[in-house]
LUMVO-761937 format. One record per residue: x negated, y negated, z negated of N, C-alpha, C in turn; residue in three letters; residue number from 1. Coordinates in steps of 0.05 Angstrom, whole numbers, padded with zeros to 5 digits. Each point is the difference from the previous one (the first is absolute). Last residue first. Example, Ala and Ser with C-alpha at 12.3 -4.5 7.8 and 13.67 -1.06 7.14 Angstrom:
residues 2
+--------+--------+--------+--------+--------+--------+--------+--------+--------+------+-----+
!     nu !     nv !     nw !    cau !    cav !    caw !     cu !     cv !     cw ! type ! seq !
+--------+--------+--------+--------+--------+--------+--------+--------+--------+------+-----+
! -00257 !  00045 ! -00142 ! -00016 ! -00024 ! -00001 !  00015 ! -00022 ! -00014 !  SER !   2 !
! -00006 !  00115 !  00001 !  00018 ! -00024 !  00000 ! -00018 ! -00024 !  00000 !  ALA !   1 !
+--------+--------+--------+--------+--------+--------+--------+--------+--------+------+-----+
//
This chain:
residues 96
+--------+--------+--------+--------+--------+--------+--------+--------+--------+------+-----+
!     nu !     nv !     nw !    cau !    cav !    caw !     cu !     cv !     cw ! type ! seq !
+--------+--------+--------+--------+--------+--------+--------+--------+--------+------+-----+
! -00726 ! -00782 ! -03552 !  00019 !  00020 !  00006 !  00028 ! -00010 ! -00007 !  UNK !  96 !
! -00101 ! -00048 !  00020 !  00022 ! -00001 ! -00015 !  00023 !  00020 !  00012 !  UNK !  95 !
! -00112 !  00007 !  00005 !  00025 ! -00009 !  00013 !  00023 !  00001 ! -00020 !  UNK !  94 !
! -00096 !  00022 ! -00013 !  00011 ! -00023 ! -00011 !  00026 ! -00008 !  00012 !  UNK !  93 !
! -00052 !  00076 !  00029 !  00005 !  00003 ! -00029 !  00015 ! -00024 ! -00012 !  UNK !  92 !
! -00028 ! -00001 !  00091 !  00021 !  00017 ! -00004 !  00008 !  00007 ! -00030 !  UNK !  91 !
! -00076 ! -00050 !  00024 !  00024 ! -00018 !  00008 !  00023 !  00017 ! -00005 !  UNK !  90 !
! -00082 !  00043 ! -00011 !  00005 ! -00020 ! -00020 !  00024 ! -00016 !  00003 !  UNK !  89 !
! -00025 !  00064 !  00067 !  00009 !  00014 ! -00027 !  00005 ! -00021 ! -00022 !  UNK !  88 !
! -00034 ! -00030 !  00084 !  00026 !  00010 !  00003 !  00011 !  00011 ! -00026 !  UNK !  87 !
! -00091 ! -00025 !  00003 !  00019 ! -00023 !  00000 !  00030 !  00008 !  00003 !  UNK !  86 !
! -00068 !  00066 !  00007 !  00000 ! -00008 ! -00027 !  00020 ! -00025 ! -00003 !  UNK !  85 !
! -00017 !  00037 !  00087 !  00016 !  00017 ! -00018 !  00004 ! -00010 ! -00028 !  UNK !  84 !
! -00015 ! -00072 !  00080 ! -00013 !  00022 ! -00012 !  00017 !  00019 ! -00017 !  UNK !  83 !
!  00033 ! -00066 !  00084 ! -00005 !  00001 ! -00029 ! -00013 !  00027 ! -00008 !  UNK !  82 !
! -00006 ! -00053 !  00097 !  00011 !  00026 ! -00013 ! -00008 !  00002 ! -00030 !  UNK !  81 !
!  00008 ! -00078 !  00090 ! -00008 !  00006 ! -00027 !  00012 !  00028 ! -00011 !  UNK !  80 !
! -00025 ! -00059 !  00100 !  00016 !  00021 ! -00015 ! -00011 !  00003 ! -00027 !  UNK !  79 !
!  00003 ! -00073 !  00091 ! -00014 !  00007 ! -00026 !  00019 !  00020 ! -00015 !  UNK !  78 !
! -00016 ! -00025 !  00111 !  00020 ! -00002 ! -00023 ! -00015 !  00011 ! -00024 !  UNK !  77 !
! -00015 ! -00041 !  00108 ! -00012 !  00015 ! -00023 !  00019 ! -00005 ! -00025 !  UNK !  76 !
!  00023 ! -00002 !  00111 ! -00007 ! -00015 ! -00023 ! -00012 !  00018 ! -00021 !  UNK !  75 !
!  00042 ! -00013 !  00109 ! -00012 !  00017 ! -00018 ! -00009 ! -00019 ! -00024 !  UNK !  74 !
!  00087 ! -00031 !  00052 ! -00027 !  00004 !  00008 ! -00013 !  00019 ! -00024 !  UNK !  73 !
!  00100 ! -00005 !  00043 ! -00012 ! -00005 ! -00026 ! -00030 !  00006 !  00004 !  UNK !  72 !
!  00091 ! -00025 !  00064 ! -00026 !  00013 ! -00004 ! -00013 ! -00008 ! -00026 !  UNK !  71 !
!  00108 !  00010 !  00026 ! -00022 ! -00018 ! -00008 ! -00025 !  00015 !  00000 !  UNK !  70 !
!  00111 !  00005 !  00036 ! -00027 !  00014 ! -00004 ! -00022 ! -00021 ! -00005 !  UNK !  69 !
!  00107 ! -00012 ! -00026 ! -00019 ! -00006 !  00020 ! -00026 !  00014 ! -00006 !  UNK !  68 !
!  00084 ! -00004 ! -00054 ! -00006 !  00023 !  00015 ! -00022 ! -00003 !  00021 !  UNK !  67 !
!  00039 ! -00060 ! -00071 !  00006 ! -00003 !  00029 ! -00003 !  00024 !  00015 !  UNK !  66 !
! -00016 ! -00003 ! -00096 !  00023 ! -00016 !  00004 !  00009 ! -00001 !  00029 !  UNK !  65 !
! -00081 !  00047 ! -00027 !  00026 !  00015 ! -00011 !  00024 ! -00018 !  00003 !  UNK !  64 !
! -00091 !  00007 !  00064 !  00013 ! -00020 ! -00019 !  00027 !  00012 ! -00011 !  UNK !  63 !
! -00080 !  00063 !  00032 !  00026 ! -00012 !  00008 !  00006 ! -00021 ! -00020 !  UNK !  62 !
! -00098 !  00047 !  00042 !  00020 !  00002 ! -00020 !  00026 ! -00014 !  00010 !  UNK !  61 !
! -00102 !  00045 !  00036 !  00024 ! -00014 !  00004 !  00019 !  00003 ! -00023 !  UNK !  60 !
! -00111 !  00001 ! -00007 !  00022 !  00015 !  00006 !  00025 ! -00018 !  00009 !  UNK !  59 !
! -00115 !  00010 ! -00033 !  00021 ! -00015 !  00013 !  00022 !  00017 !  00006 !  UNK !  58 !
! -00063 !  00035 ! -00078 !  00001 ! -00006 !  00028 !  00022 ! -00018 !  00009 !  UNK !  57 !
! -00054 !  00006 ! -00098 !  00024 !  00007 !  00016 !  00002 ! -00007 !  00027 !  UNK !  56 !
! -00074 !  00021 ! -00085 !  00004 ! -00014 !  00026 !  00027 !  00011 !  00012 !  UNK !  55 !
! -00034 ! -00009 ! -00107 !  00006 !  00018 !  00021 !  00007 ! -00017 !  00027 !  UNK !  54 !
! -00057 ! -00006 ! -00103 !  00013 ! -00014 !  00023 !  00007 !  00019 !  00021 !  UNK !  53 !
! -00007 !  00009 ! -00112 ! -00013 !  00006 !  00025 !  00015 ! -00016 !  00021 !  UNK !  52 !
! -00009 !  00020 ! -00117 !  00008 ! -00016 !  00023 ! -00015 !  00009 !  00024 !  UNK !  51 !
!  00028 !  00046 ! -00102 ! -00019 ! -00006 !  00022 !  00014 ! -00015 !  00020 !  UNK !  50 !
!  00006 !  00020 ! -00115 !  00010 !  00006 !  00025 ! -00020 ! -00006 !  00022 !  UNK !  49 !
! -00003 !  00011 ! -00105 !  00018 ! -00022 !  00010 !  00012 !  00008 !  00028 !  UNK !  48 !
! -00062 !  00056 ! -00047 !  00020 ! -00004 ! -00019 !  00018 ! -00023 !  00008 !  UNK !  47 !
! -00089 ! -00004 !  00049 !  00006 !  00024 ! -00015 !  00022 ! -00009 ! -00022 !  UNK !  46 !
! -00020 ! -00047 !  00093 ! -00004 ! -00008 ! -00029 !  00011 !  00024 ! -00016 !  UNK !  45 !
! -00033 ! -00023 !  00108 !  00013 !  00021 ! -00020 ! -00007 ! -00010 ! -00027 !  UNK !  44 !
!  00000 ! -00035 !  00111 ! -00006 ! -00006 ! -00029 !  00015 !  00019 ! -00016 !  UNK !  43 !
! -00037 ! -00003 !  00106 !  00020 !  00008 ! -00016 ! -00010 ! -00006 ! -00029 !  UNK !  42 !
! -00025 ! -00053 !  00097 ! -00008 !  00020 ! -00020 !  00024 !  00008 ! -00019 !  UNK !  41 !
! -00007 ! -00066 !  00078 !  00017 !  00025 ! -00001 ! -00013 !  00022 ! -00017 !  UNK !  40 !
! -00024 ! -00096 !  00007 ! -00017 !  00020 !  00015 !  00011 !  00027 !  00002 !  UNK !  39 !
!  00049 ! -00066 ! -00046 ! -00005 ! -00012 !  00027 ! -00018 !  00019 !  00014 !  UNK !  38 !
!  00014 !  00022 ! -00087 !  00023 !  00007 !  00016 ! -00003 ! -00012 !  00028 !  UNK !  37 !
! -00065 ! -00021 ! -00063 ! -00001 !  00029 !  00005 !  00022 !  00007 !  00018 !  UNK !  36 !
!  00002 ! -00087 ! -00032 ! -00021 !  00002 !  00020 ! -00002 !  00029 !  00007 !  UNK !  35 !
!  00060 ! -00022 ! -00068 !  00010 ! -00007 !  00025 ! -00023 !  00004 !  00023 !  UNK !  34 !
! -00024 !  00020 ! -00089 !  00018 !  00020 !  00010 !  00012 ! -00009 !  00027 !  UNK !  33 !
! -00056 ! -00060 ! -00044 ! -00016 !  00025 !  00008 !  00019 !  00020 !  00010 !  UNK !  32 !
!  00040 ! -00077 ! -00035 ! -00014 ! -00006 !  00025 ! -00016 !  00024 !  00010 !  UNK !  31 !
!  00039 !  00007 ! -00086 !  00022 !  00000 !  00022 ! -00013 ! -00007 !  00027 !  UNK !  30 !
! -00058 ! -00002 ! -00076 !  00011 !  00027 !  00005 !  00020 !  00001 !  00022 !  UNK !  29 !
! -00035 ! -00084 ! -00025 ! -00019 !  00016 !  00012 !  00010 !  00029 !  00007 !  UNK !  28 !
!  00057 ! -00059 ! -00050 ! -00004 ! -00008 !  00027 ! -00019 !  00018 !  00017 !  UNK !  27 !
!  00007 !  00012 ! -00094 !  00025 !  00010 !  00014 ! -00003 ! -00007 !  00029 !  UNK !  26 !
! -00068 ! -00037 ! -00051 ! -00002 !  00030 !  00002 !  00024 !  00011 !  00013 !  UNK !  25 !
!  00004 ! -00092 ! -00018 ! -00021 !  00006 !  00019 ! -00005 !  00029 !  00005 !  UNK !  24 !
!  00058 ! -00026 ! -00069 !  00013 ! -00007 !  00026 ! -00021 !  00006 !  00023 !  UNK !  23 !
! -00031 !  00008 ! -00090 !  00018 !  00021 !  00009 !  00014 ! -00004 !  00027 !  UNK !  22 !
! -00051 ! -00068 ! -00036 ! -00018 !  00021 !  00008 !  00017 !  00025 !  00009 !  UNK !  21 !
!  00046 ! -00072 ! -00039 ! -00012 ! -00009 !  00025 ! -00017 !  00021 !  00014 !  UNK !  20 !
!  00035 !  00013 ! -00088 !  00020 !  00003 !  00020 ! -00008 ! -00008 !  00027 !  UNK !  19 !
! -00075 !  00033 ! -00069 !  00018 ! -00020 ! -00001 !  00023 !  00005 !  00022 !  UNK !  18 !
! -00055 !  00074 ! -00057 !  00002 ! -00011 !  00026 !  00021 ! -00023 ! -00001 !  UNK !  17 !
! -00015 !  00057 ! -00076 ! -00026 ! -00010 !  00007 ! -00001 ! -00015 !  00028 !  UNK !  16 !
!  00078 !  00047 ! -00038 ! -00004 ! -00026 ! -00011 ! -00027 ! -00012 !  00007 !  UNK !  15 !
!  00070 !  00072 !  00042 ! -00031 ! -00001 ! -00003 ! -00006 ! -00029 ! -00008 !  UNK !  14 !
!  00092 !  00018 !  00006 ! -00012 !  00027 ! -00010 ! -00030 !  00001 ! -00002 !  UNK !  13 !
!  00046 ! -00079 !  00036 !  00009 !  00004 ! -00029 ! -00011 !  00026 ! -00012 !  UNK !  12 !
! -00015 ! -00020 !  00092 ! -00015 ! -00017 ! -00017 !  00007 !  00000 ! -00031 !  UNK !  11 !
!  00050 !  00052 !  00063 ! -00030 !  00010 ! -00001 ! -00015 ! -00019 ! -00018 !  UNK !  10 !
!  00087 ! -00027 !  00018 ! -00001 !  00026 ! -00015 ! -00027 !  00010 ! -00002 !  UNK !   9 !
!  00014 ! -00075 !  00054 !  00005 ! -00007 ! -00028 !  00000 !  00024 ! -00018 !  UNK !   8 !
! -00009 !  00013 !  00095 ! -00022 ! -00014 ! -00013 !  00003 ! -00007 ! -00028 !  UNK !   7 !
!  00072 !  00035 !  00044 ! -00021 !  00020 ! -00002 ! -00024 ! -00011 ! -00013 !  UNK !   6 !
!  00069 ! -00056 !  00023 !  00008 !  00015 ! -00024 ! -00020 !  00021 ! -00005 !  UNK !   5 !
! -00009 ! -00049 !  00079 ! -00006 ! -00018 ! -00022 !  00006 !  00015 ! -00029 !  UNK !   4 !
!  00024 !  00041 !  00083 ! -00030 ! -00001 ! -00003 ! -00009 ! -00014 ! -00024 !  UNK !   3 !
!  00098 !  00045 ! -00006 ! -00014 ! -00019 !  00019 ! -00030 !  00000 ! -00006 !  UNK !   2 !
!  00082 !  00076 ! -00015 ! -00020 ! -00015 ! -00013 ! -00014 ! -00017 !  00022 !  UNK !   1 !
+--------+--------+--------+--------+--------+--------+--------+--------+--------+------+-----+
//
């Protein structure tokens, strides 16, 4: 699902809010989440999942094609862990 599709879905379900206002609300939510992650705060949305930032140390790696040693700088990585309720709902709807 894309952001525009999310805006459309929300505006269809909540008829009191215009599509333009819905876009502003979705943007505010996403920007608030991004700001929290920049501050390295953990985000938990019950029934959905949690986001957190993990610091990865600098390390040496290898180029898989050439085998040349490459220095990999330290960086921050975003992790998402699905919540139990989401996992269960997705699992119930899987095609066997």
